[in-house]
N, C-alpha and C positions, 0 to 999 in steps of 0.2 A: 384181403389184409391180412397178413401174417398174424401171429401171435404175439409177436412184439410191438410189431406196428399198432393192433388194437390197444395192446398195453398202454402204452405212449399216447396213444387218441384217448385215452378214457383220458389220463393223469393226466395231460392238458387241458381236456376240457372242467375237469375237475378247477386245475389250479388256474385257469384264467379267468374263473365265477370268483374264485374267490379273491384273487388279483383288483379284482374289479369291481368288487365288495358289492356282488348281486345275493338277493335272497338264495337259499340254499333251496338247489333244486338236486332231486335223481338224476343218475347218468338218463341222456335221452334213449327210447327203445332200442336204437341200430348200435348202441354203445354200452347197452348194459351188462355185466360181466357175466357168464354160461354159470358161471360156479365162485364158491370164493376163494378158491384155489386163483382161479384169474384174477379176480379180487387183489391180491394179495401182490400178483403180479404187474398189476397195473399199480402199486401202493409201494412197489421197492419205483417203479416209474415217478411217482409223484418225487420221493426223494431225490430224487434226482432234479427237478425242478425246485425244490424248495431250500436243499442244501448253499446253492449260490447267495441267497435273501437271508437265510435262521442259520445259517452254520453246519458243522455235521452233527449227525447222529449221537447225541449224547447220551441218553435214554431210553426206556420205555414204558408204553403205557397201558393200561386195560381198558376196556370199553364192555358195557352191555352185560355187567357181572349180576344185575339182578335179573329171577326168570321174571316178573315183570316188564323189566324191556326188550329181553329176548322175545319175548312171544309179542311184543309191539312192534319189534325189528325183524320176525322169524325167522329165526334162528333159537338152535338150543345149546348154545355155547356164546362164551364173553368172546370178546375183538381183540385184536394187539394194531397196537400203532406207535409212531416214534415220537420223543422229543428231541429239537436241534437246541444244537448249545446254546443258539445266542439268543432262547428265550427263556432260559433259565436263569432265576431273578432270585436272591436273597432278601431275605423280610429284615427288616419295613421295609416294602415294597409300595414305588408308585408308580404308578401305570395308569395313563392317558386310555379314558372310555371311549376318546376319539379314533384312539389306531384300531378301533375293534370294531364288527358290523352290533353285535350284540355279547356283550361281556359274563358269561357266567361263571361261576364257580364252584367245585367240588371240593370235599374236604378230606384229605386224605393222611395216609400213614407213606411218606415215602423211604426208599432205602437206599445207602450209600455204596457199592460194590469195592470190597477191597482186594476182592480175584478176580482171575477172569471163568467165564460160566460157560467156555467153547460149545459150539453144536459138535464137537467130537466126544460130549461126556454125556452126552441125553443117550435113557431117559434120564433125567434129573426126576428127583424126590425135594422134599421142603427140607429131609434131615441133611439131603447132601449138600443144600444149596445155603442152609445157614451158615454154613462156616464162613461162605463168602460178603455177610454180611457186617460190615464195618462199621455202619452209625446208619442210625433210624433220625426220621425229622417230621415235627408235625407240615404239610404244605397245601396249598391251596392248587388245582390243576385249575388254569384258563379254558375256561369251553367259547369258543368263537362258531358257535352253531347258525349263525348268518339268521337268524329267525324260523329257524328248518322248523316245521309242523313235523311233529314226532310220530305224528302218527301214522304215515305216510312216510316217512323216513325208509328206505330199504339198505339193511345192513351194507349187502352188496355198497352200493357206492358209499356207506360212511365208512367202508374201509378204505375207498380207493383215496378219498379225502382228508386220510389220517385221523377217522374216528373225533372232527372238530379240534384236537389238539392248538392252545394258541398259546400254550407254554406254562410255564411251574413256578411259584414263588415257595421258598425253600427255609424252614427257618432253623433252627442251630442246629447242627448236626451232634447227636446224641451216641455214646457209648452202651447199649443195654443186649442184655442176651438174648438172641433170637425168641427162645421159650417164652420170654416177658410181651411179646406182641400181640401173641391172639388175645382179642376180648379187650385192648387198651380204649379205654372211653376219650371222647372229645369232645367239647361242644364250642358252637361258631356263634359267634355274635357280629351285627350289624349295626352301628351306631351307636355300639352299647348295650345293645337291646337281645335277649336271647331268639337265634333261629335259626335254633337245633340242634340236633346232641344225637348221639351212638356211638356203637363198640366199632371196631375193627370184627373183621373176622380170621382170617390169619393170611399176615403178609406175607409170610415164608412160601407159604400154599403156593398164592399167588405168582410169585417169583420163580416159583419151579415150573407151573404154569408158562410163564409167560418167556423164558429159557426152551423149555422143551418147543414152541412152537416159534421162534425165533431160531432153534435148532433144523425144524421143517424147510428154513426157507436159506440154510446154511449162515446163519447168522451168528455171530457170539454176542455174548453181553460181555464187558469188559471191565475192567479195573475201574474204579474213579466213573464209571454211567451211572446213572441215577435211578431209580425206579417206582413209579408211583402204583399203589397197589389196590386203588378203588376208592371209592368214596363211604366213608362214616355217615354220611348225612347229604341228603337230597338234593338235588341242584338249584343252586338259586343264582339270580339275579343279582347284578352289584351298580350302582349308578356314580355317575361322579359326582363329588361329594362323600360318598359313604365310606367306613373304615369296617372290611372287614375282620377279623381277631379270631384266630382257631386251635383252640387249646385242646393240648392230649397229654392224660395225666401220666406223668414221667419222661415226655420228652418236649414239654416245651408248649413254645407258640408259634404260628406265621401271622405275621401281618400285612396286609392288602388297604392301601389308602389308593381310592380313584381318582381320577381328579378329571 
């Protein structure tokens, strides 16, 4: 089996499992990526399967940002994935839990790009990408982990399946100085009760990492795209009938009602 055939087979295995709503499993031994590079080649093939259903790639996400999650999944770096256009929802959003196998949410700062960050411009620094940020907003990432056993999940298989992204919910965009984003404080409530709080690290540094990561794959970040920059608060589950509100000082809120 050639490299392209292997990548397509990995992507098809993951795509079919997701479409059939099966519990998440790592790729079987015969399809396990031999390297992270091979996993990203298969992720590209996964995009080709997903885009007819979810729309074109409309942004980028980062995963496994914490050292705890990296150690759990056997890597020493973050992982990247795509956000598809039809899965980008404006706050306040009402979403059906029945459309997901296991809906979880991460509370993040999202960036809206006002200028391209082409692969030809790499390597990018946080200072170089900051002028491309047109706006920032409170956001939820929708995590579709299909009841994964996190302790058994391998990073390479997670990458092929686009790092469990199920979409995003975006608050109203606000124009703020890029330098003000680092350290911003956020609070999550579910059903009106506190469910977590935290501070952003450095969203522009995350944007630079993603721009460089995509440049290695020959991909550009384009004006109009949305980039989510990592959760301020540990991932939580949300069930039907619950409302989640994530408020970021200086940015406002993102609201998600699960029905």
